[in-house]
ZAGUMI-538268 format. One record per residue (C-alpha): x, y, z; residue in three letters. Coordinates in steps of 0.02 Angstrom, whole numbers, padded with zeros to 5 digits, always signed. Layout:
! ZAGUMI-538268
XYZala/...
//
This chain:
! ZAGUMI-538268
-02214+01742+00515unk/-02304+01787+00339unk/-02233+01924+00251unk/-02285+02118+00237unk/-02361+02132+00060unk/-02313+02325+00084unk/-02142+02267+00106unk/-02138+02164-00037unk/-02207+02271-00153unk/-02096+02403-00108unk/-01950+02286-00140unk/-02016+02239-00315unk/-02046+02427-00365unk/-01862+02453-00293unk/-01777+02316-00400unk/-01877+02376-00538unk/-01821+02554-00541unk/-01643+02495-00514unk/-01686+02387-00663unk/-01757+02544-00754unk/-01601+02634-00704unk/-01487+02515-00759unk/-01565+02500-00933unk/-01550+02690-00963unk/-01370+02676-00911unk/-01334+02549-01035unk/-01441+02629-01181unk/-01323+02800-01141unk/-01174+02685-01138unk/-01213+02619-01320unk/-01224+02802-01371unk/-01048+02875-01291unk/-00891+02872-01378unk/-00831+02693-01367unk/-00647+02706-01273unk/-00490+02733-01354unk/-00342+02626-01345unk/-00276+02745-01200unk/-00449+02729-01106unk/-00405+02509-01116unk/-00224+02535-01067unk/-00283+02646-00932unk/-00416+02520-00881unk/-00280+02369-00909unk/-00165+02469-00769unk/-00302+02480-00662unk/-00299+02295-00628unk/-00122+02251-00640unk/-00119+02386-00500unk/-00221+02289-00397unk/-00187+02121-00417unk/-00005+02178-00368unk/-00071+02274-00219unk/-00045+02115-00107unk/+00049+01960-00092unk/-00076+01872-00021unk/-00181+01779-00148unk/-00350+01806-00065unk/-00334+01994-00035unk/-00250+02015-00195unk/-00405+01924-00306unk/-00538+02033-00197unk/-00476+02184-00232unk/-00460+02149-00420unk/-00620+02081-00427unk/-00689+02246-00341unk/-00580+02352-00496unk/-00673+02238-00632unk/-00832+02306-00580unk/-00789+02463-00626unk/-00693+02438-00776unk/-00815+02345-00859unk/-00979+02414-00793unk/-01041+02269-00747unk/-01137+02184-00604unk/-01043+02046-00547unk/-00857+01987-00579unk/-00784+01815-00512unk/-00665+01661-00513unk/-00704+01497-00527unk/-00573+01360-00489unk/-00531+01225-00571unk/-00572+01240-00731unk/-00599+01064-00762unk/-00757+00981-00824unk/-00701+00797-00750unk/-00690+00877-00585unk/-00841+00826-00468unk/-00831+00988-00394unk/-00801+01196-00390unk/-00785+01323-00288unk/-00781+01503-00315unk/-00625+01595-00231unk/-00685+01754-00265unk/-00861+01847-00307unk/-00890+02037-00302unk/-01056+02108-00344unk/-01143+02260-00326unk/-01269+02289-00191unk/-01428+02265-00302unk/-01364+02091-00342unk/-01297+02011-00198unk/-01202+01842-00195unk/-01305+01666-00226unk/-01170+01555-00202unk/-01038+01545-00069unk/-00870+01593-00105unk/-00744+01455-00056unk/-00879+01329-00043unk/-00873+01162-00153unk/-01012+01164-00280unk/-01057+00998-00389unk/-01016+00996-00561unk/-01182+00998-00682unk/-01164+00956-00832unk/-01219+01118-00896unk/-01052+01193-00809unk/-00963+01060-00874unk/-01015+01095-01058unk/-00973+01281-01020unk/-00786+01233-00955unk/-00778+01126-01117unk/-00822+01265-01225unk/-00688+01396-01142unk/-00556+01265-01154unk/-00558+01249-01337unk/-00595+01428-01375unk/-00464+01544-01424unk/-00506+01687-01309unk/-00653+01751-01219unk/-00830+01673-01231unk/-00986+01775-01226unk/-01164+01712-01185unk/-01348+01789-01191unk/-01485+01768-01090unk/-01562+01621-01216unk/-01376+01547-01206unk/-01379+01528-01026unk/-01557+01458-00989unk/-01503+01324-01130unk/-01363+01278-01058unk/-01352+01315-00882unk/-01517+01377-00818unk/-01494+01415-00633unk/-01403+01588-00708unk/-01547+01659-00755unk/-01681+01595-00633unk/-01556+01615-00475unk/-01455+01727-00523unk/-01526+01825-00646unk/-01385+01842-00781unk/-01436+01928-00936unk/-01261+01905-01017unk/-01103+01842-00973unk/-00925+01833-01022unk/-00800+01719-00968unk/-00614+01646-01029unk/-00486+01534-00952unk/-00337+01581-00838unk/-00201+01480-00854unk/-00070+01503-00698unk/+00091+01418-00713unk/+00047+01316-00546unk/-00096+01212-00552unk/-00241+01180-00651unk/-00328+01324-00756unk/-00452+01462-00678unk/-00606+01525-00762unk/-00626+01730-00764unk/-00808+01786-00777unk/-00924+01939-00783unk/-01107+01947-00766unk/-01218+02078-00816unk/-01375+02058-00713unk/-01490+02218-00742unk/-01512+02191-00913unk/-01447+02112-01080unk/-01279+02177-01123unk/-01173+02146-01309unk/-01001+02124-01263unk/-00907+02236-01387unk/-00761+02184-01477unk/-00651+02325-01379unk/-00727+02236-01213unk/-00677+02067-01263unk/-00510+02101-01309unk/-00491+02208-01155unk/-00553+02058-01058unk/-00419+01943-01144unk/-00276+02052-01108unk/-00341+02072-00913unk/-00337+01894-00910unk/-00181+01871-00972unk/-00120+01986-00834unk/-00213+01921-00706unk/-00144+01747-00730unk/+00022+01804-00743unk/+00019+01885-00563unk/-00104+01723-00509unk/+00055+01617-00541unk/+00179+01720-00434unk/+00041+01726-00313unk/+00018+01529-00319unk/+00212+01508-00292unk/+00237+01638-00155unk/+00068+01556-00058unk/+00145+01366-00109unk/+00323+01416-00040unk/+00261+01496+00110unk/+00168+01358+00153unk/+00294+01230+00135unk/+00414+01350+00217unk/+00289+01339+00360unk/+00281+01129+00364unk/+00455+01133+00352unk/+00473+01260+00519unk/+00345+01128+00589unk/+00429+00978+00562unk/+00584+01071+00640unk/+00492+01117+00801unk/+00407+00953+00821unk/+00582+00845+00823unk/+00742+00883+00939unk/+00862+00882+00790unk/+01007+01028+00793unk/+00990+01100+00606unk/+01170+01150+00554unk/+01243+01256+00408unk/+01424+01231+00388unk/+01541+01370+00288unk/+01675+01237+00237unk/+01798+01384+00176unk/+01779+01507+00344unk/+01744+01348+00457unk/+01595+01431+00546unk/+01465+01306+00604unk/+01277+01365+00657unk/+01135+01253+00720unk/+00963+01300+00788unk/+00903+01353+00958unk/+00804+01185+00973unk/+00933+01068+00947unk/+01053+01155+01042unk/+00953+01055+01182unk/+01033+00896+01161unk/+01198+00931+01220unk/+01122+01060+01344unk/+01211+01213+01267unk/+01116+01391+01230unk/+01104+01418+01051unk/+01258+01557+01061unk/+01393+01424+01127unk/+01344+01314+00963unk/+01377+01448+00840unk/+01561+01391+00820unk/+01683+01331+00715unk/+01701+01158+00651unk/+01865+01140+00734unk/+01784+01186+00891unk/+01629+01052+00837unk/+01756+00926+00844unk/+01813+00937+01005unk/+01656+00883+01062unk/+01682+00710+00985unk/+01745+00564+01075unk/+01903+00530+01027unk/+01890+00349+00981unk/+01766+00396+00876unk/+01847+00544+00774unk/+01948+00436+00649unk/+01762+00368+00575unk/+01685+00529+00567unk/+01834+00610+00484unk/+01849+00482+00354unk/+01641+00466+00319unk/+01657+00666+00297unk/+01830+00651+00187unk/+01736+00532+00052unk/+01575+00641+00052unk/+01683+00796+00012unk/+01771+00713-00121unk/+01612+00650-00209unk/+01628+00469-00185unk/+01479+00462-00073unk/+01298+00545-00091unk/+01296+00624+00098unk/+01396+00617+00247unk/+01337+00510+00396unk/+01405+00458+00558unk/+01367+00382+00731unk/+01477+00453+00858unk/+01485+00519+01063unk/+01479+00680+01097unk/+01513+00772+01246unk/+01383+00867+01345unk/+01375+01012+01455unk/+01373+00923+01617unk/+01536+00803+01517unk/+01422+00657+01500unk/+01436+00568+01308unk/+01279+00544+01196unk/+01263+00457+01074unk/+01215+00570+00894unk/+01178+00528+00726unk/+01224+00664+00597unk/+01174+00677+00427unk/+01228+00825+00294unk/+01256+00847+00096unk/+01353+00994+00021unk/+01218+01116-00023unk/+01352+01241-00134unk/+01527+01250-00230unk/+01632+01366-00275unk/+01663+01436-00449unk/+01798+01285-00460unk/+01697+01167-00401unk/+01775+01147-00240unk/+01621+01126-00089unk/+01591+01288-00016unk/+01434+01243+00106unk/+01363+01096+00196unk/+01195+01077+00284unk/+01130+00935+00369unk/+01061+00864+00542unk/+01102+00784+00716unk/+01001+00704+00827unk/+01011+00610+00978unk/+01001+00411+00957unk/+01038+00365+01153unk/+00883+00287+01157unk/+00898+00185+00999unk/+01073+00149+01050unk/+01017+00081+01226unk/+00881-00037+01135unk/+01014-00096+01016unk/+01146-00130+01165unk/+00992-00236+01255unk/+00944-00319+01101unk/+01136-00366+01055unk/+01172-00438+01230unk/+00992-00524+01227unk/+01055-00604+01058unk/+01221-00646+01131unk/+01127-00756+01252unk/+01097-00873+01112unk/+01221-00834+01000unk/+01356-00856+01120unk/+01281-01002+01212unk/+01219-01183+01162unk/+01058-01140+01110unk/+01015-01103+00925unk/+00868-00989+00861unk/+00797-01057+00709unk/+00638-00953+00600unk/+00564-01088+00470unk/+00437-01059+00368unk/+00263-01153+00367unk/+00278-01212+00189unk/+00361-01387+00123unk/+00523-01421+00164unk/+00518-01283+00304unk/+00648-01158+00222unk/+00741-01066+00362unk/+00720-00880+00365unk/+00835-00836+00523unk/+00954-00935+00616unk/+01082-00886+00751unk/+01274-00885+00679unk/+01325-01017+00821unk/+01224-01136+00714unk/+01395-01197+00625unk/+01449-01270+00792unk/+01306-01406+00795unk/+01271-01421+00606unk/+01413-01404+00535unk/+01342-01295+00424unk/+01341-01093+00407unk/+01184-00980+00440unk/+01190-00920+00260unk/+01192-01102+00203unk/+01013-01132+00272unk/+00950-00940+00251unk/+00979-00933+00069unk/+00901-01115+00042unk/+01080-01198-00029unk/+01062-01333+00120unk/+00865-01355+00147unk/+00846-01389+00315unk/+00755-01566+00279unk/+00898-01621+00218unk/+00995-01618+00377unk/+00871-01710+00471unk/+00935-01896+00487unk/+00816-01995+00362unk/+00755-02127+00462unk/+00681-01987+00584unk/+00610-01870+00455unk/+00438-01942+00434unk/+00419-01948+00605unk/+00455-01768+00624unk/+00358-01713+00485unk/+00213-01837+00566unk/+00233-01747+00727unk/+00220-01567+00673unk/+00077-01602+00566unk/-00009-01656+00733unk/+00027-01540+00831unk/-00021-01406+00722unk/-00186-01473+00676unk/-00225-01494+00863unk/-00222-01297+00894unk/-00055-01314+01015unk/+00048-01163+01027unk/+00212-01247+01082unk/+00272-01426+01059unk/+00442-01527+01096unk/+00522-01644+00992unk/+00678-01746+00997unk/+00777-01789+00834unk/+00942-01841+00748unk/+01030-01740+00615unk/+01183-01762+00490unk/+01328-01639+00474unk/+01422-01647+00336unk/+01553-01776+00393unk/+01443-01898+00445unk/+01421-01874+00608unk/+01245-01900+00673unk/+01191-01800+00821unk/+01044-01791+00938unk/+00951-01625+00972unk/+00810-01550+01067unk/+00690-01443+00992unk/+00559-01322+01085unk/+00453-01237+00944unk/+00343-01106+00944unk/+00186-01091+00832unk/+00138-00921+00733unk/-00026-00892+00667unk/-00099-00756+00566unk/-00266-00676+00609unk/-00347-00808+00500unk/-00275-00935+00609unk/-00143-01003+00474unk/+00020-01059+00510unk/+00133-00935+00444unk/+00308-00972+00559unk/+00383-01096+00674unk/+00515-01014+00795unk/+00617-01173+00863unk/+00749-01166+01024unk/+00857-01302+00984unk/+00983-01393+01097unk/+01125-01513+01070unk/+01050-01649+01156unk/+01186-01785+01102unk/+01274-01811+01279unk/+01115-01821+01351unk/+01037-01960+01236unk/+01217-02048+01267unk/+01220-02025+01435unk/+01028-02100+01449unk/+01069-02250+01312unk/+01213-02298+01440unk/+01102-02290+01579unk/+00973-02396+01514unk/+01123-02507+01457unk/+01176-02495+01632unk/+00998-02540+01703unk/+00986-02684+01584unk/+01159-02765+01659unk/+01098-02725+01839unk/+00915-02803+01800unk/+01010-02952+01705unk/+01116-02978+01870unk/+00954-02967+01977unk/+00872-03113+01867unk/+01032-03227+01894unk/+01046-03173+02072unk/+00868-03224+02094unk/+00900-03392+02017unk/+01029-03425+02104unk/+00943-03405+02275unk/+00798-03491+02208unk/+00911-03650+02176unk/+00998-03628+02321unk/+00842-03647+02412unk/+00782-03803+02285unk/+00926-03880+02331unk/+00913-03863+02519unk/+00739-03919+02507unk/+00786-04076+02428unk/+00932-04122+02541unk/+00801-04103+02685unk/+00677-04222+02579unk/+00829-04351+02571unk/+00872-04341+02739unk/+00692-04371+02797unk/+00670-04505+02671unk/+00829-04618+02734unk/+00785-04587+02925unk/+00624-04654+02877unk/+00716-04802+02812unk/+00798-04844+02935unk/+00668-04823+03067unk/+00555-04955+02975unk/
//
């Protein structure tokens, strides 16, 4: 749709009238009596009042920016963050404009840090006070200020709150060129200092509020009991969410420490008390204990409780402790299952090895029952004090290494071996080794897991069986020879008889 020419012309005339009116107002202002110290104090008071009107940062800076328009009689007041020329972007947390000079940039949106903006910020950071710029300077450093925002002159200064990087506070005069007077600059500098001070408090308040919200969210996302113990009075308070662990309503958990002790399993209580006494005596950095506690239904539930002294009396005695308690029932179930599974190996004849796939086969893990077969402790192997290869019978070592290489290069996932080991006392034993090969994402072998059994008796029985079979075979051979010899003798006797008969007949 083509723009209405009449409407465009009306708009242009309207802006021209506004500009002429602004120039007239500026001319009258220049002829007016300069503001007194009392006037500046009153204007500064208005800014401070606006800045302290709310604990909400956005609301406070929005209000103070509006007051700055009236206090300085300018067309646009704004704040930029961060005041850092090395930052790739910056934002306008707030920008307040008169109706005839609307916003050109989106507040709270990120904008690219142009070379011009960076130069202005560098100049600000190196200046002792406010910096003023006329139209020509704006065109030279950052043309968009004039071309897009119609800035005829501006006054800027740096605000340095105690939290985070500096901010920029700025005023624009868009309707006409303005010479910022020394009084304007002095007041602007004082205003920026006051705003920075209040800004520090608001930023700290926001930071603490956000931190508190995160902490509350964290507490609500877990089923932990958060407790606070007044050591002097014995009062113990916990949160409502955690109370669900043991099934007690919140009011029933706001009990004394002695009452809480009554919930602890009697056999676990001495260890709990010992850990608590050591922390209260300053021997440990924190209190930590695992124990069983009675639920409302009478069952025993495993809990992990951690705490720390958070306040002391004037005489140095502990005054308060705070901490958390959580259910570890699932962890204990898994732990018990792992212990039972481990006992299948450590309490039985199978020895579990994990070797690193490097020269000498360093042992990363071996089950404690290794000592019963190898005559060496698990620590001997895992520390490298005894290399695994040194325990292999020397005549078998080359064969074992060759078999491992052949199985590894074949792409096999498992393989079996039988070889001899030598104990420290010189005894030689046979073992059966079932090995699982572990490879990484690139297909390279990283570890070997071996399940080793004592095969000495089996090998001995096998050797005895082979010896017995050899004896039986030898006996069978002798028996066969005897039968053969007997048959030959019988046939020979028959032949002799036949020959004798033949002679008689003839």
